[in-house]
N, C-alpha and C positions, 0 to 999 in steps of 0.2 A: 412734842412733835406737832407740827401744824396740821390741822384737820383740812380735809378737802373743802374748797370754797366754790360752790357752783357758779357764783357770779363771776369770779375770776376766770374759771374755766370757760364760761360762756364768752367772756371778754376776749379771751385768746382766740376762740373760734370765730367771733364776729369780725375781728380786725384781720387784716391781711397777713396773718402769721402762721398760716397752715404749712408753708414751705420751710422745712428745716434742712439745713446742711450741717452734717456732723463730720468732724475731722479727728482722726486718730492715726498714729503711725502704722500699727498693724492690727490684725484681728487674730493673732496667734493666741495660744493658751495664756491666760493671765486674768487677774481680778478686774483691772480697768477695762480690758477687752470684753469680758463677760458683761460688765455693767453697761457698756456702750451698746452691746448687742441687745440686752434686755430693753433698754430705753428705746432704741430704734424700732424694735419689733412692736413695742407697746404703742408708740406714737402712730405707727402705721395702722395698728388695730383701731386706734381712735380717729382714723380717717385723716391723718395728716400726711402730706407728701414729704418723704424723707430721702435725701441723698447722703450716702455715707462715703466720704473720701478717705482713702488710705494711701500710705506711701509705699505700699508693697507692689510686687510684680503681679501681672494678670494671672499667672499660673499658681499663685499662692492662695489657697482656699481658706476661708474662715474656719477656725477651730470649733466655734459655737454656731448652732443653727441660726441662720438669718432669714427672716420672713421674705417671701418672694416679692412682696411689695416694696421692700427697701432697695433702692438703686445703689449698688455698691460700685464705686469707681476707683480702681487701683491706678495710682499715678506713677508707679515704678520709680520712686525717689530715694529708696533706701540703698545707699551704696557706702561702703566703708571709706573713711578719710584717713590719709597718712599722718596728718598733723592738723593743728588748730587752724592755720591759715587756709589750707585746702578745704577743711571742714566749713569754714565761714563762707568761702566761695561757693561750695556745694549748697549751702543753705540759702544763699541768694538765688541760686537757680531753682531750688525747691520753692521758694517764695513766689517766683515768677510763674512757675507751672501751677502752683496751688491757686494763685490769684485768678488765672484763666479758668480753672475748674470751678472755683467758687462763683465767678461771674456767670459762667455757663449754667450753673444750677439755679440761678435767680432766687436766692433764698430771702426770706424775711428775717431770719435769725440764723447765725452760725454758732454752733457749740463745738468747742475743741476740748479734747482730753489730753492731759499729761503735759508736764512743764515745757520740754523743748518743742514739742508740737504746738503748744499754745503760743510760744514766742514766734515761731515761724508763721503761724496763722495770723497773728496780730501784725507782723511785718508785711505779710502778703496782702492785707486788706487796708493798708494805709490809703486814705482818700476815698474809700468806698463808704456809702451811706449805711450799709448793713450793720446792725449792732452785733458785736462779738461777745459771747459768753465763754470764758475759759474755766476749766475745772481741774483742780489739783487732785491727784489720786494717791499721794503719799504725804508723809509729814515733811514739809519743806525744811524744817530745822535739821533734819537728819539725812535727807536725800541729797547728798552733796553733788554739785555740778562743777565741772572744771571751768575755770575762767575762759572766756568772758560771760558764760551763760548766766550766772547770778546777776551781773550788772545789766545784761540785756533783759532779763526777766523784770527787774525792778523798774526799768524804763518802759518796757512794752505793756506791762500789766496796768499801767496808769491810763492807758487808752482803751482798756476793755470796758464794755458796758457793765459787766458784772464778773466778779471773780468768785467761783464756788469752791469751797473746801469741804472736807468730810467731817470736820470737828471744829469746835471753838479754839482748841489749842493750835491747830494748823493755821487758822485764820490769824491768830494773834502773832504769828511769826512775821507778818508783813508790816511794812510801814503804814502810817495812818492814812495816807492818800489811797492806798490799795485796800485797806480794811474798810474804808467808807464805801467801797464798791463791792464789798464782800457779802456773801450769803453762805450759810452752812446748810448743806443738804447731804444726808448720809446716803450710803448705798442701800438699795432695796435688798431684802432677803427673800429669795424666791426658791421654793422647793425644787430640788433637782428632779427632772422628768422621770428618770429611771430608778429613783430611790425606792428602797423597800419600806414597808410601813413600820417594821420594828427591826432593831439590830439582829443580825444573824450571829449566833454563838456556835463555834465549833465544839461539839461535845468531846472530841478527842484531843483538843489542844488547850493550852493555857491562854490567858488574856493577851490580846494584841493591842498595842498602843499605836495610834496612827498619827502621822504628821503629813502635811501636804503643802507644797509651794515651790517657788523657784529656788533652785539650789544655789543661792547667793548668800553673801555674808549677812545681809540684813535679816534673813529668816532665822539665824541663830541655830541651825541644825547641829553645828559643832558643840554648842552648849548643851543641846538635848542629848547628844551622844554621851557627853561627860556625866550628865545627870542619870541617864539610864544605866551606865556602867556602875554607878554607886549603889544601885538597887540590887545588884547581883542577879540579873535576870536569868542567867543560865541555871542557877540552882532553883529558882522559883518557877521555871518553865514559861517565862514571859517572852514575848517576841515584840518587835517593833518594825513598822514599815514607814519609810519616808518617801512619799510619792512626789515626783517632779523631776525637772532637769535644769541644768544651768552650769555656770562656770566652776562651781566648787565640787562637782561630782567626784573627780579623782581625789581631791583633798579629803572629802568626807569618807570615801571608801577606805582611804589609807588610815584615817583616824579610827574608823570602825574596827579595822583589823588590829591596829596598835592597842586598842582598848580591850581586845579579846572578845569582841562582839560579832565576829564574822559569822557565827552560827545562828545568831538570834536577831540581827538587824538586816533588813533588806532595803535596797534602793531600786525599786522596780522600774522607775521611769514615769512617763506621763500616762494617765489613765483616761480613756474616753468615756468611762462610766463611773464618775466619782461617787455617785450615790451608792451603788452596789459595793464599791471599794470601802466606803465609810461604814456601811452596814455590817461589815465583817469585824469591826473593831469594838473594843470594850471602852476605849477612852481616846479622845482627841486632844492633842497638845499643840499649842501655838507658842513657839519659843523665840519669836521675833525680837530683834533688838529695837526695831521701830516699825511702825505700821501706819497705814492710812485708815481704812475701815475694812478689815480683811473679809472678803467675800467668803472664803473657804471656812472661816470660823462660823459665820452665820449659817452656812449650809449644813455644817456638822450639827449645830444646835437645832436647826429645823428638823433634822433627822431624828433627834432625841438622843444624841450622844452627850454624855457628861464631858465637860471640857475643862482644861487647865491652861492658863496662859500667863505669860509675863505681863505685868501691868505697865505696858508701854506708855509714853507720854500722851499718846492718842491712839484711838482704835479700840482695843479690847475693853478698856474701861467704859466706853460708851455702850458696849454690847453686852458684857457680862455683868450681872448683878451678883457680886461676890458673896458666895455662900448660899445663894438662892438657886441659880441655874448654872453655876460654874465656879471655879476658884481662880483668883488672881494672886500672883506671887510677885515679890519685888523684882524689878527688871534686872536681868543678868545674874540673879542669885541662883547658882546651880544647885546648892544644897536645898534651898527652899523649893525649887522645882522638883527635885527628887522626892522630897517629903510629901509634896502635894500629889504627885503621881502615886506614891506608895499609899497615901491615905485613901484616895479614891478607889484604887484597885483592891484595897484590903477591907473596905467598908461597904458591904452590899446595900445597907440602908441609905447611906449617903449617896452612893452611885445612883440608886433608884430615884431618890429625891431630885437630884440634879437633872437626871434624864427626863423626869416627868415635867419639870418646869422649863427646860431648855426650849421646847418648840414655841413657847410664848413669844419668842423673838419674831415669829412670823406676823404677829399682830403689831408689835412695837415698831417694826420696820417693814411693813407690808408694801407691796408694789403700789397699791392704791394711794397710800399715805405719801410715799415718796414722789409719785407722779403728780399728786396735788401740789407738792412743794415746787416741782419743776414748772408746772402749768402756771402757778402763781407768779413765779419768776419771769416766765415768758410774757405774761400779761403786763407785768410791771415794766419789763424792758421795752415792749412794743408801744406801751402807752407814752413813753418818753420820746418815741421816734416820730418825727414829722410825717404826717400822712398826706 
């Protein structure tokens, strides 16, 4: 992890790089959206001017708290497209509107989050002198995009000033010309504001296993249900909560009932107080098929929850020190996941050891360390720009 470099940070402050324009599709609930909000708030706290452009309508409010100093500009660009051709035409219009908004914000640097938004931002800024930094927030090898988006990304990313990924594995996906522009900056792990200091245990109930995330295929909650069923939770008095929402809700509820888990597994939806929700659990499980750098995993560890996760090609393996502050199991191995859950819930000493070491993630991926990496990147980017 790169240490904070005062000289680089001072360079950023001395040069005309105080005006940052950030671009993201939405500020709804999600890991990338939370990270964007954290960075925006921190840059404002550090006396930088921040404009945050979104593609959402003016009446859609951010899910996460945004500092009053951040100027949020909703551009009302998110509209469904009936087919690829209509979608491409819509994105040309998005690019025109976005270009006007970026020019109006008079930025020294533009930072865009997430693949399709990155492409639109790079197209929108063709011919402008402002350097563009794009940031990937998933593993591009597994986050499949419909044609022609992969081709557009390969072309567009070659004109980015820098391409930021969350792991070395994610950066390795790209062709050499893009890798040469690449930098790896993980997400910061920030304590949840409303979190309790210690997990709350219900004396009248059995252990609760917690999972949290978008109810989509990539999160692997269908695999988690299969693993939990093999543990005979009804007999043991165990329960599980899968928090979140998404396109697989009906499918997951049907799978839960088919597996005979209707009385022990709940899908309560989205929580506005994830810290208190996590504090009620005995174990956090990340069952994702693929990940970027899962914010929710870091938040669970920061709270002092023991964690079990599939060893995805990127993400959990950068965060969990296997056997020290969590357990990693082979990706997609349902039996191994079931055994790991059983092991942690059945071994008080192991659970206590993992829980005791888990909060060290706050030091390894602290906000100050990650901001130092971003500030160094800003200094590097601006230093290459003609003054």
